[in-house]
GUFITI-297172 format. One line per 10 residues: number of its first residue (from 1); their letters; for each residue y negated, x negated, z negated of C-alpha. Coordinates in pm, 1 decimal, decimal comma. Layout:
BEGIN
NUM	A	Y X Z  ...
//
This chain:
BEGIN
1	MKQKTLLGAG	2387,1 -133,8 2420,2  2301,8 24,3 2755,1  2541,0 312,5 2686,9  2388,1 364,3 2343,0  2038,4 377,0 2495,7  2142,5 621,8 2766,0  2322,0 851,5 2523,2  2026,0 841,9 2284,4  1786,6 924,6 2566,8  2015,9 1209,2 2670,9
11	GLLSLLIIWQ	2007,5 1348,8 2316,7  1626,9 1337,7 2310,7  1610,1 1504,6 2652,0  1842,9 1780,7 2528,1  1615,9 1830,9 2227,8  1314,1 1856,5 2458,9  1488,2 2118,3 2674,9  1585,7 2322,6 2367,6  1225,6 2300,4 2247,1  1091,2 2425,2 2582,5
21	LSSYWLSQRI	1339,4 2712,0 2602,8  1275,8 2814,7 2241,6  897,8 2819,7 2286,9  937,5 3022,7 2607,4  1164,7 3272,8 2431,3  919,7 3306,1 2141,3  621,9 3349,3 2377,1  785,2 3665,8 2517,2  744,7 3820,7 2174,0  442,5 3634,9 2033,1
31	SLASTLAPLP	187,6 3525,6 2293,1  43,6 3257,1 2064,5  382,6 3084,2 2060,9  316,5 2948,7 2411,3  93,5 2684,3 2245,9  404,8 2548,2 2070,4  554,6 2433,7 2403,7  596,0 2062,0 2483,9  306,4 2033,3 2734,5  32,1 2182,7 2509,2
41	TLDSFIWLIS	173,9 1970,5 2227,4  152,7 1658,3 2445,0  -210,7 1734,6 2528,9  -293,0 1773,8 2158,8  -93,7 1460,4 2074,3  -296,1 1254,0 2321,8  -621,9 1403,4 2193,8  -536,1 1336,2 1828,4  -457,3 972,5 1907,7  -742,5 903,9 2150,2
51	SGEIFPHLFA	-1006,0 1071,8 1932,7  -879,9 903,1 1616,6  -872,4 1241,6 1441,4  -524,3 1184,9 1301,1  -564,5 829,5 1170,9  -739,8 899,6 835,9  -465,6 1149,8 753,1  -191,9 913,5 870,0  -327,2 621,5 668,3  -360,6 842,8 357,6
61	SLQRIFVGLS	3,7 952,4 391,4  129,0 597,3 446,9  -64,2 479,3 141,8  97,6 748,8 -72,3  443,1 657,1 58,2  379,5 289,2 -14,7  258,9 356,7 -370,0  537,7 606,1 -445,0  810,3 373,0 -316,2  655,8 78,3 -500,3
71	FSLIIGVPIG	681,0 269,6 -827,8  1040,6 369,0 -750,9  1129,3 3,8 -678,6  961,3 -119,7 -996,6  1146,7 141,1 -1202,8  1473,0 184,5 -1012,3  1585,0 -174,6 -954,6  1561,6 -289,1 -1320,6  1738,4 26,7 -1440,1  2007,5 -25,1 -1175,4
81	LLLGFSKKLE	2054,3 -385,0 -1294,9  2094,2 -271,0 -1655,4  2344,7 0,4 -1561,0  2539,4 -241,8 -1341,4  2579,2 -498,4 -1618,7  2640,0 -256,8 -1907,6  2924,3 -5,6 -1881,3  2831,3 159,5 -2211,2  2469,7 207,0 -2101,2  2593,7 350,0 -1770,6
91	MWCTPAFQLL	2819,2 599,9 -1949,5  2527,5 692,5 -2177,0  2275,5 745,5 -1894,7  2484,1 881,8 -1606,5  2506,4 1249,6 -1717,8  2131,5 1269,7 -1782,2  2047,5 1088,8 -1457,8  2281,2 1311,7 -1255,8  2116,9 1620,1 -1405,8  1765,8 1496,7 -1324,1
101	RMISPLSWMP	1866,0 1374,1 -977,9  1987,9 1719,0 -878,0  1657,5 1889,6 -965,2  1435,5 1931,5 -661,5  1120,0 1721,3 -709,1  916,8 2015,9 -580,8  1034,9 2215,9 -883,3  815,7 1993,4 -1097,4  498,9 2061,8 -898,6  348,8 2331,9 -1127,7
111	IIVMLLGVGD	418,4 2124,6 -1439,5  286,6 1799,3 -1290,1  -32,1 1970,1 -1168,8  -82,0 2113,5 -1517,1  -37,4 1767,8 -1675,1  -200,2 1539,1 -1415,6  -430,8 1774,1 -1226,9  -465,9 1772,1 -848,9  -512,3 1469,7 -625,1  -307,3 1159,7 -554,5
121	LPIYFLLAFA	-161,3 1102,1 -901,3  82,1 1398,6 -901,9  186,8 1307,6 -546,2  267,8 951,9 -654,1  474,8 1087,5 -941,0  669,1 1332,5 -725,5  739,9 1072,5 -455,6  858,2 818,7 -713,0  1070,2 1079,5 -892,8  1231,8 1186,5 -566,0
131	SVWSLIISTS	1309,3 835,4 -443,3  1403,1 642,1 -757,7  1759,6 771,8 -792,9  1892,2 619,0 -470,4  1756,6 281,2 -577,8  1917,0 307,9 -921,4  2254,9 399,1 -772,4  2249,0 137,2 -496,0  2129,1 -143,5 -725,9  2398,8 -61,3 -981,3
141	AGVKSIDPQW	2660,7 -60,8 -704,7  2532,1 -396,9 -582,9  2569,8 -550,8 -929,4  2926,0 -419,8 -958,1  3011,2 -574,7 -619,7  2928,1 -927,8 -740,7  3237,6 -1145,9 -770,5  3283,6 -1216,6 -1145,6  3385,1 -1571,7 -1054,6  3029,8 -1644,3 -943,5
151	LLLARSLSAS	2890,6 -1530,0 -1277,5  3156,8 -1731,2 -1459,2  3064,6 -2037,5 -1253,6  2697,5 -1992,3 -1341,9  2782,3 -1978,4 -1712,6  3006,6 -2285,3 -1687,2  2718,5 -2476,0 -1528,4  2489,6 -2364,7 -1813,4  2262,3 -2174,6 -1576,9  1987,6 -1979,9 -1748,5
161	KQETLCKIVV	1964,6 -1602,4 -1714,5  1666,4 -1645,3 -1483,1  1858,3 -1890,5 -1262,4  2161,4 -1661,9 -1250,7  1939,7 -1368,7 -1158,1  1749,6 -1554,2 -884,6  2036,3 -1757,0 -735,4  2330,4 -1517,1 -761,0  2234,5 -1160,6 -851,3  1929,6 -1107,6 -628,0
171	PAIAGYVLTG	2091,1 -1241,2 -304,9  2405,8 -1036,5 -379,3  2226,3 -706,0 -431,9  1952,5 -745,0 -166,5  2146,5 -551,4 98,6  2229,0 -274,2 -148,1  1864,4 -244,8 -254,8  1749,9 -223,7 109,0  2009,4 47,3 174,9  1886,1 238,5 -128,6
181	LRVSMGIAWV	1528,2 187,0 -12,9  1616,4 331,0 327,8  1758,1 644,7 166,3  1464,0 664,2 -74,9  1210,1 629,7 205,1  1373,2 914,8 397,6  1365,1 1139,1 90,6  1005,6 1047,3 6,4  888,7 1103,4 364,7  1041,2 1452,8 365,0
191	ILVPCEMLGV	890,3 1535,3 23,8  548,1 1397,3 120,1  434,8 1683,3 346,8  473,7 1967,0 92,3  325,9 1739,7 -175,9  15,2 1690,0 38,1  -39,7 2064,0 36,4  -121,4 2013,8 -331,5  -498,9 2000,9 -363,4  -584,0 1697,6 -147,2
201	NEGLGYFILD	-819,8 1679,6 149,8  -642,7 1410,3 351,6  -288,4 1350,5 468,1  -45,0 1483,9 725,1  57,9 1774,0 501,5  -305,4 1872,2 450,7  -368,7 1845,4 825,0  -79,4 2082,8 895,9  -239,0 2342,4 667,6  -572,9 2284,4 838,6
211	TRDRLAYSEL	-427,5 2340,0 1187,3  -254,6 2655,4 1066,1  -578,8 2793,5 927,9  -754,5 2717,8 1259,0  -463,4 2868,6 1457,5  -442,6 2533,5 1640,8  -68,3 2550,0 1681,7  -44,5 2288,9 1955,9  -210,7 2042,0 1716,8  28,5 2153,2 1443,9
221	MAVVVIIGLI	326,5 2074,4 1666,9  169,9 1741,9 1762,0  144,8 1650,6 1392,5  509,0 1752,9 1344,0  605,3 1514,7 1626,5  391,2 1238,4 1472,9  562,2 1288,8 1136,6  899,9 1251,9 1305,2  796,0 939,7 1499,1  643,4 764,8 1196,7
231	GWGLDSLIRW	946,4 846,7 981,5  1173,9 715,6 1256,0  967,2 399,1 1275,8  977,7 338,3 899,5  1353,0 390,1 893,8  1396,2 152,4 1190,0  1189,6 -111,5 1008,2  1420,0 -101,2 705,7  1729,9 -104,3 929,0  1588,3 -412,9 1102,4
241	ALVKGGK	1541,5 -577,8 760,7  1903,3 -491,4 675,7  2030,6 -649,7 997,3  1817,3 -959,9 943,9  1929,6 -983,7 582,3  2292,5 -964,0 686,3  2263,5 -1265,7 915,1
//
């Protein structure tokens, strides 16, 4: 554990050094690039936190992630269950799902804005569309991993479908669903920032555009760091749930 911590800290330190050298190299060509360096970014980071300027945007982004992932869970897990239990349905749906999964969610932005207008609704759709596929795939894989003997035992004991689902299927697929959720969260978090440049007035993506327009590049870099830290934290939370679920 100590070695892992030291190596991880060494990797972060290397990233910091590369960041400092890159900003110095850029500042020789573009004077404004000096504001992208770690120290100006740290000053802006502290100001954004202490002043509370960033929190409305952060809370708006977290709300959108929560709603988008909730929709993907509500849609993805039942579909994954159906595909896992029905081979014919899986063969029917897989080509279409693979085609849709490979289309960048951002490709739909003009169409979704035309249909749903601007605001939170198109963002919810795009986040759910981007993140649902991992949940479908992982849930289906979880169902297929269930030992058929357990399902046979449930039938021999005259267990109802609800009892079989709650007592056998759900515990068996929980780890798979959490793994799919971890992948989905990472995808949704990456998609969120460009989505928030889509006609909203709050959110981390909107705030990045605002800092660009004000030429406040140290604040822009501070927001980039905040995005990375929050994403890291969300991923760590799901990994913790996976570890706890495996015990």
